[in-house]
C-alpha positions in Angstrom: 20.7 24.7 -9.2 17.8 26.4 -7.2 14.3 24.9 -7.2 12.8 28.0 -8.9 15.4 27.9 -11.7 14.8 24.2 -12.2 11.0 24.7 -12.2 11.4 27.4 -14.8 13.3 25.0 -17.1 10.7 22.3 -16.6 7.9 24.7 -17.4 9.6 25.8 -20.6 9.9 22.1 -21.6 6.2 21.5 -20.8 4.9 24.5 -22.7 7.1 24.2 -25.8 6.7 20.4 -26.1 3.0 20.7 -25.6 2.5 23.3 -28.3 4.8 21.5 -30.8 3.0 18.2 -30.1 -0.4 19.8 -30.5 0.5 21.5 -33.7 2.5 18.8 -35.5 2.9 15.4 -33.9 -0.5 14.6 -32.1 1.0 12.0 -29.7 -0.7 11.4 -26.4 0.4 14.4 -24.4 2.1 12.7 -21.4 4.0 10.3 -23.7 5.2 13.3 -25.8 6.6 14.9 -22.7 8.8 11.9 -21.9 9.8 11.3 -25.6 10.8 14.9 -26.5 12.4 15.8 -23.2 14.5 12.7 -23.6 15.4 13.7 -27.2 16.2 17.3 -26.2 18.3 16.0 -23.2 20.3 13.8 -25.6 21.0 16.7 -27.9 22.0 18.8 -24.9 24.3 16.1 -23.7 26.0 15.6 -27.0 26.3 19.4 -27.5 28.0 19.7 -24.1 30.5 17.0 -24.9 31.3 18.4 -28.4 31.5 22.1 -27.4 33.4 21.5 -24.3 32.2 24.8 -22.8 32.3 24.7 -19.0 29.1 26.7 -18.5 27.1 24.4 -20.8 28.5 21.3 -19.1 27.7 22.7 -15.6 24.1 23.5 -16.8 23.6 20.0 -18.2 25.1 18.4 -15.1 22.9 20.5 -12.8 19.7 19.4 -14.6 20.8 15.7 -14.4 21.7 15.9 -10.7 18.4 17.3 -9.4 17.1 15.2 -6.5 14.4 13.1 -8.3 14.0 10.6 -5.4 13.5 13.4 -2.8 11.1 15.3 -5.2 8.9 12.3 -5.7 9.0 10.3 -2.5 9.3 13.2 0.0 7.4 15.7 -2.1 4.6 15.2 -4.6 3.9 11.5 -4.6 1.2 11.6 -1.9 -0.7 14.4 -3.7 -0.6 12.5 -7.1 -1.8 9.3 -5.5 -4.6 11.2 -3.6 -5.8 12.8 -6.8 -5.8 9.5 -8.7 -7.5 7.6 -6.0 -10.2 10.3 -5.5 -11.4 9.6 -9.0 -11.8 5.8 -8.4 -15.2 4.4 -9.5 -16.2 2.7 -6.2 -18.9 0.6 -7.9 -16.5 -0.8 -10.4 -13.9 -1.3 -7.8 -16.3 -3.5 -5.8 -17.3 -5.4 -8.9 -13.7 -6.2 -9.7 -12.2 -6.3 -6.2 -11.1 -9.9 -6.4 -9.2 -9.4 -9.7 -7.7 -6.1 -8.5 -6.6 -7.6 -5.2 -4.9 -10.6 -6.8 -3.2 -8.3 -9.4 -2.0 -5.8 -6.8 -0.8 -8.4 -4.3 0.0 -11.7 -5.9 0.9 -10.6 -9.4 3.4 -8.0 -8.0 5.1 -10.5 -5.7 5.2 -13.3 -8.3 6.5 -11.0 -11.0 9.2 -9.6 -8.8 10.5 -13.1 -7.9 10.2 -14.5 -11.4 11.9 -11.4 -12.8 14.8 -11.9 -10.3 15.2 -15.6 -11.2 15.3 -14.8 -14.9 17.7 -11.9 -14.5 19.9 -14.0 -12.3 20.2 -16.5 -15.2 21.3 -13.7 -17.5 23.7 -12.4 -14.8 25.2 -15.9 -14.5 25.6 -16.5 -18.3 27.1 -13.1 -19.0 29.0 -12.5 -15.8 27.2 -9.4 -14.5 28.2 -10.3 -10.9 24.7 -10.1 -9.4 23.6 -12.7 -6.8 20.1 -14.1 -6.6 18.8 -11.7 -3.9 20.1 -8.6 -5.7 18.4 -9.8 -8.9 15.1 -10.2 -7.0 15.6 -6.7 -5.6 15.8 -5.5 -9.1 12.5 -7.3 -9.8 10.9 -5.5 -6.9 12.1 -2.2 -8.4 10.6 -2.7 -11.9 7.6 -5.0 -11.3 5.0 -2.5 -9.8 2.9 -0.8 -12.4 2.8 3.0 -12.0 -0.5 4.7 -11.0 0.7 8.0 -12.4 1.4 6.6 -15.8 -1.8 4.6 -15.7 -4.1 7.5 -14.8 -2.2 10.0 -16.9 -2.0 7.9 -20.1 -4.4 5.0 -20.2 -7.4 7.1 -19.3 -7.0 9.3 -22.4 -6.8 6.7 -25.1 -10.3 5.2 -25.3 -10.2 2.1 -23.1 -13.5 1.0 -21.5 -14.3 2.3 -18.0 -14.3 -1.3 -16.7 -10.8 -2.0 -18.1 -9.5 1.3 -16.9 -10.9 0.7 -13.5 -9.0 -2.6 -13.1 -5.7 -1.2 -14.4 -5.9 2.0 -12.4 -6.9 0.4 -9.1 -4.2 -2.3 -9.5 -1.6 0.5 -10.1 -2.8 2.4 -7.1 -2.5 -0.5 -4.7 0.3 -2.6 -6.0 2.8 0.2 -5.3 2.4 -0.5 -1.6 3.1 -4.2 -2.3 6.1 -3.3 -4.4 7.6 -0.9 -1.8 7.0 -3.4 1.1 8.6 -6.2 -0.9 11.5 -3.9 -1.8 12.1 -3.1 1.8 12.0 -6.7 2.8 14.4 -7.9 0.1 16.7 -4.9 0.7 17.0 -5.9 4.3 18.1 -9.4 3.2 20.6 -7.9 0.7 22.2 -5.7 3.4 21.7 -8.4 6.1 19.6 -6.2 8.4 16.0 -5.4 9.3 12.9 -7.5 9.7 13.2 -10.7 7.8 9.5 -11.7 8.2 7.7 -10.5 5.1 4.2 -11.4 6.4 4.7 -9.3 9.5 6.2 -6.4 7.5 3.4 -6.5 4.9 0.7 -6.7 7.7 2.3 -3.7 9.5 2.7 -1.6 6.3 -0.9 -2.2 5.1 -2.9 -2.3 8.3 -1.1 0.6 9.9 -1.5 2.7 6.8 -5.2 2.0 6.4 -5.8 2.7 10.1 -4.0 6.0 10.1 -5.5 7.1 6.8 -9.1 6.2 7.8 -8.8 7.8 11.3 -7.3 11.1 10.2 -9.5 11.3 7.1 -12.6 10.8 9.2 -11.7 13.6 11.6 -10.7 16.1 8.9 -13.7 15.4 6.7 -15.9 16.1 9.7 -14.0 19.4 9.9 -14.7 20.0 6.2 -18.4 19.6 6.8 -18.3 22.5 9.3 -17.2 25.0 6.6 -19.0 26.6 3.7 -15.8 27.8 2.0 -14.7 25.7 -1.0 -11.1 27.0 -0.6 -11.1 25.4 2.9 -12.2 22.1 1.2 -9.0 22.2 -0.8 -6.8 23.1 2.2 -8.3 20.4 4.4 -7.8 17.7 1.7 -4.2 18.9 1.3 -3.7 18.8 5.1 -5.2 15.3 5.2 -3.0 13.6 2.7 0.2 15.3 3.7 -0.4 14.7 7.4 -1.2 11.0 6.8 1.7 10.4 4.5 4.2 12.0 7.0 2.8 10.1 10.0 2.9 6.8 8.1 6.4 7.2 6.9 7.5 8.2 10.4 5.9 5.1 11.9 7.1 2.7 9.3 3.7 2.2 7.5 3.1 2.5 3.8 2.6 6.2 3.0 1.8 5.1 -0.6 -1.2 2.9 0.5 -2.2 5.6 3.0 -2.4 8.3 0.3 -4.6 6.0 -1.8 -6.9 5.3 1.1 -7.2 9.0 1.8 -8.2 9.7 -1.8 -10.8 6.9 -1.8 -12.2 8.0 1.5 -12.6 11.6 0.5 -14.2 10.5 -2.8 -16.8 8.3 -1.1 -17.5 10.9 1.7 -17.6 13.8 -0.8 -20.2 12.0 -2.9 -22.5 11.8 0.1 -22.5 15.6 0.5 -22.7 16.2 -3.3 -25.8 18.3 -3.1 -24.6 20.5 -0.3 -21.2 20.8 -2.1 -22.9 21.9 -5.3 -24.5 24.8 -3.4 -21.3 25.8 -1.6 -19.0 25.1 -4.5 -21.1 25.7 -7.7 -18.0 26.3 -9.8 -16.5 22.9 -8.6 -13.3 24.6 -7.4 -12.4 21.5 -5.2 -12.6 19.0 -8.1 -10.9 21.4 -10.6 -8.1 22.0 -8.2 -7.2 18.3 -8.0 -7.6 17.9 -11.7 -5.1 20.8 -12.3 -2.7 19.5 -9.6 -2.7 16.0 -11.1 -2.1 17.3 -14.6 0.7 19.7 -13.6 2.5 17.2 -11.4 2.2 14.5 -14.0 3.7 16.8 -16.6 6.6 17.8 -14.4 7.3 14.2 -13.5 7.3 13.0 -17.1 9.7 15.8 -18.2 12.0 15.0 -15.2 12.1 11.3 -16.3 13.3 12.5 -19.7 15.8 14.8 -18.2 17.3 12.1 -16.0 19.3 10.8 -19.0 21.6 13.8 -18.4 22.9 12.2 -15.2 22.8 8.6 -16.4 26.0 6.4 -16.4 25.7 3.9 -19.1 26.6 0.4 -17.9 29.3 -1.5 -19.8 26.8 -4.3 -20.0 24.2 -2.2 -21.8 24.1 -4.4 -24.9 23.1 -7.4 -22.7 20.8 -5.8 -20.1 18.8 -3.6 -22.6 17.1 -6.5 -24.5 17.0 -8.6 -21.3 15.2 -5.9 -19.4 12.5 -5.7 -22.0 12.0 -9.4 -22.5 12.1 -10.4 -18.8 9.7 -7.7 -17.9 7.1 -9.0 -20.3 7.7 -12.6 -19.3 7.5 -11.9 -15.6 4.4 -9.7 -15.8 2.7 -12.3 -18.0 3.5 -15.1 -15.5 2.2 -13.1 -12.6 -1.0 -12.1 -14.4 -1.6 -15.7 -15.6 -1.5 -17.1 -12.0 -3.8 -14.3 -10.8 -6.2 -15.0 -13.6 -6.4 -18.7 -12.7 -7.2 -17.9 -9.1 -9.7 -15.2 -10.1 -11.6 -17.8 -12.1 -12.6 -17.6 -15.7 -16.1 -16.5 -15.1 -15.0 -13.6 -12.8 -12.3 -12.2 -15.1 -13.2 -8.6 -15.8 -14.6 -7.6 -19.2 -15.7 -11.2 -20.2 -12.1 -11.9 -21.4 -10.7 -15.4 -21.6 -7.3 -16.1 -20.0 -5.3 -15.3 -23.1 -7.0 -12.0 -23.7 -6.8 -10.9 -20.1 -3.1 -11.8 -19.7 -2.3 -10.0 -22.9 -4.1 -6.8 -22.0 -2.9 -6.7 -18.4 0.7 -7.3 -19.5 0.7 -4.7 -22.3 -1.1 -2.1 -20.3 1.4 -2.4 -17.3 3.3 0.9 -17.6 6.2 1.7 -15.3 7.1 5.1 -14.1 8.6 7.4 -11.5 8.2 5.1 -8.5 10.4 2.5 -10.0 13.1 5.1 -10.6 12.8 6.4 -7.1 13.3 2.9 -5.7 16.3 2.3 -8.0 17.9 5.5 -6.8 17.4 4.3 -3.2 19.8 1.4 -3.8 22.8 3.7 -4.3 23.8 3.7 -0.7 24.4 -0.1 -0.4 25.1 -1.4 -3.9 28.5 -1.3 -5.7 28.7 1.3 -8.4 28.6 -1.1 -11.3 25.6 -3.0 -10.0 23.9 0.3 -9.2 24.4 1.4 -12.8 22.8 -1.8 -14.0 19.8 -1.1 -11.7 19.4 2.5 -13.1 19.9 1.4 -16.7 17.4 -1.5 -16.5 14.8 0.7 -14.8 15.2 3.5 -17.3 15.0 1.1 -20.3 11.9 -0.6 -18.8 10.1 2.7 -18.2 10.9 4.0 -21.7 9.8 0.7 -23.4 6.5 0.4 -21.4 5.6 4.1 -21.7 6.7 4.7 -25.3 6.2 1.4 -27.0 3.4 -0.2 -24.9 1.8 3.2 -24.2 1.6 4.1 -27.8 0.3 0.7 -29.0 -2.0 -0.4 -26.1 -5.0 1.2 -27.8 -4.5 -1.0 -30.8 -3.9 -4.1 -28.7 -7.1 -3.3 -26.7 -9.2 -3.0 -29.8 -7.6 -6.1 -31.4 -8.5 -8.1 -28.2 -12.0 -6.7 -28.2 -12.4 -7.9 -31.8 -11.0 -11.3 -30.9 -13.4 -11.5 -27.9 -16.4 -10.6 -30.0 -15.5 -13.2 -32.7 -15.0 -15.8 -29.9 -18.4 -15.0 -28.4 -20.1 -15.2 -31.7 -18.6 -18.7 -32.4 -19.7 -20.0 -29.0 -23.4 -19.1 -29.6 
């Protein structure tokens, strides 16, 4: 199936689902894209099986086999991360830097390991045939929260700016931790590569930051030489794509580098705001990145829904489905709890206590496309039955966090705010 043909189908999904949702269902737009594309995909899959028409089956198979990992990791991820990071509130980031750092680094690592230990227990009890390292690798796949889901969904449901800042910034930075940990554990699973996680982590982060800051500095200076807003856009595109490719080639984290690029351009652009308003009174630069983010988010969410067409259901689905949901919540809660203890009660964002903070950070931890891309990356070295478990668990986790948690996080947030207010009144 050609890229243009696939894009046409995706756009049809986006437009029709968007209009139907706007007219009748009124679900948050990004969630509706995943939900209804998934439902339509199931209908198409069932129809292809029942009708038995070769052309229909080939069409369905072609949709399901589109290269999701290549599209995300080698295509649009850097632009989506740049766009999200360019809207980071630097002041709130500085205020909550300790909590964000602990969530992005420590929580991700602890959640991955704890997830693996719990899943190994399930594997041992039910005979899934997964060793401890493979289970921890699965934890590395599903533990990082997704910046695309966070910025695309949580920003639109009424959470406070302070809370959104912590969730978004953690999501933007913990992907680098998750990818690095995934690479490290993968090397242990296949008995190759660098076995020193500290060295690997240092290399991934420091190298990424150095390349991103160096190239972004030079290209932003180039931006200051032009008075054409279109060139602003082209230079920003050049910056993030160049940095991402260089970092991936050198073995640094392209994910972290893209985030650093976005934050650098955000800070640097704010310093020339007056000049930019004269040159770009219609704010073409900012509008461009808003449109790019919205479009790529929509395409990604529809693609996640369509992936069910190429999904092989594991024979252990009755076991791994509830296990995936429960273990994800427990592992995330454990990681956030440890981070909250180290953050210190007085420095927990939003004046929450430990219970409120752990509950909110657990329930707002949405998973997305990056987890799927990592899961697809295990196909080359995992046995088929174990690989199917990885894909099934990842898919179930994404759907539960986006659909169930994403649709209810607003209610959870306001319930916690009410609980916090009552607690503060009692303490006076």
